C-alpha positions in Angstrom: 0.1 0.0 0.1 1.2 3.4 -1.0 0.5 6.4 0.9 0.0 9.6 -0.9 1.3 12.7 1.0 0.9 16.3 -0.3 3.3 18.9 1.7 3.2 22.5 1.0 6.6 22.9 2.9 9.9 22.5 1.5 10.4 18.8 1.0 12.9 16.7 -0.4 10.9 16.0 -4.2 10.9 18.7 -6.7 7.1 18.4 -7.0 6.1 18.7 -3.4 3.5 20.9 -3.4 2.2 21.4 -7.0 -1.1 19.4 -6.7 -2.1 21.6 -4.0 -1.7 24.7 -6.2 -3.6 23.0 -9.2 -7.2 24.6 -9.9 -6.8 27.3 -7.3 -8.5 30.6 -8.1 -7.8 34.1 -6.6 -5.6 37.3 -6.9 -2.5 35.0 -7.5 -3.7 33.0 -10.6 -2.9 34.2 -14.1 -6.2 35.8 -15.7 -5.7 33.3 -18.8 -6.4 30.5 -16.7 -9.6 31.6 -14.9 -12.4 30.2 -17.0 -12.8 28.2 -20.2 -13.0 29.5 -23.8 -15.0 27.7 -26.2 -14.6 28.4 -29.9 -17.5 27.2 -32.1 -17.2 25.1 -35.2 -18.4 28.0 -37.4 -15.8 30.3 -36.2 -12.9 27.9 -37.2 -14.8 27.3 -40.6 -15.2 31.2 -41.4 -11.3 31.6 -40.4 -10.2 28.7 -42.7 -12.6 29.9 -45.4 -11.2 33.4 -45.4 -7.5 32.1 -45.3 -8.2 29.9 -48.3 -9.6 32.3 -50.4 -6.6 34.8 -49.7 -4.3 32.2 -51.6 -3.6 33.4 -55.2 -4.9 30.5 -57.6 -8.1 29.8 -55.9 -11.1 30.7 -57.6 -13.9 29.7 -55.3 -14.8 26.9 -52.7 -17.2 24.5 -52.8 -18.0 21.5 -55.0 -20.5 22.2 -58.0 -23.7 21.6 -56.6 -22.7 23.6 -53.2 -21.7 26.7 -55.3 -24.9 26.7 -57.6 -27.0 26.5 -53.9 -24.8 28.7 -52.6 -25.2 31.3 -55.4 -29.2 31.4 -55.2 -28.5 31.8 -51.2 -26.8 34.7 -51.7 -29.3 36.3 -53.7 -31.9 36.1 -51.0 -31.7 38.6 -48.4 -30.5 37.4 -45.1 -29.0 34.1 -46.6 -25.7 34.8 -46.0 -22.2 35.5 -47.7 -21.1 31.7 -48.1 -18.0 32.3 -46.4 -18.0 28.6 -45.1 -19.3 27.0 -48.6 -16.7 24.1 -49.2 -15.6 24.1 -45.7 -16.0 21.4 -43.1 -14.6 21.5 -39.8 -14.0 19.3 -36.6 -13.0 21.1 -33.3 -12.4 19.6 -30.4 -11.0 21.2 -27.3 -7.3 21.6 -28.2 -7.4 20.4 -31.8 -8.9 21.1 -35.3 -9.0 19.2 -38.8 -10.4 21.0 -41.8 -11.3 19.4 -45.1 -11.8 22.1 -48.0 -13.5 21.7 -51.6 -11.9 24.1 -53.9 -11.8 25.3 -57.5 -8.6 26.6 -58.8 -7.7 29.0 -61.5 -6.7 27.2 -65.0 -3.0 27.3 -65.3 -1.8 27.6 -61.7 0.3 24.3 -60.2 -2.5 22.7 -58.3 0.1 20.8 -55.9 1.5 24.4 -55.3 -1.5 26.0 -54.5 -2.7 23.5 -52.1 0.4 23.6 -50.1 -0.1 27.5 -50.1 -3.6 26.9 -48.9 -2.5 24.4 -46.1 0.0 26.7 -44.7 -2.3 29.9 -45.0 -5.4 27.8 -43.3 -3.1 26.4 -40.5 -1.3 29.9 -39.7 -4.9 31.8 -39.6 -6.6 29.0 -37.6 -3.7 28.2 -34.9 -3.0 32.0 -34.7 -6.6 33.3 -34.0 -7.6 30.3 -32.0 -4.9 28.8 -30.2 -6.4 25.4 -31.8 -3.7 22.6 -33.1 -4.4 22.0 -36.8 -3.9 18.3 -37.2 -4.7 18.2 -41.0 -6.3 20.2 -43.5 -7.6 17.9 -46.6 -8.0 19.6 -49.8 -10.3 18.3 -53.1 -10.3 20.0 -55.9 -13.3 19.8 -57.5 -12.8 22.3 -60.8 -10.8 24.0 -62.7 -11.8 27.3 -63.6 -11.3 28.3 -67.3 -10.6 32.2 -68.0 -13.5 32.4 -70.7 -16.2 30.5 -68.4 -19.0 32.3 -67.1 -20.1 31.8 -63.8 -23.3 29.8 -63.5 -24.7 32.1 -61.2 -24.4 35.3 -63.8 -27.7 36.1 -65.4 -28.1 36.1 -68.9 -27.3 39.2 -70.9 -30.3 38.8 -73.0 -32.7 39.1 -70.4 -34.8 42.3 -69.2 -33.2 43.9 -66.3 
């Protein structure tokens, strides 16, 4: 049988008294350890979506159907800006994982753009939230050609 004794005075062991101080509150406790901060999945998704869109060579986020529905949703007042379209996140207490569906511009190196997106998303999410980003998975769903019209553009021959 082992006796667990915690002593607050100076003892022969270096960790003596540590467990007595854990979880204490009061004036001597640093402010950043008083309380809990929770970050919603939607917040991480917005940060990741904005960071991905900042990378040159990214035309848009979201798979074909998601972009089509997102374009209709943006036209409805109060429908939202679609910042999180094409972004899925899983957020734990200390870690986050990000999945992105992207459309790249024609002519860019997809490998280079994907690497730049990973770097930018990881940097932004970790800097703004303090969460460790364990993975950023990127699915390239389409290539935007310079002469392609966006599906959500109105027909030029229509009366306005």
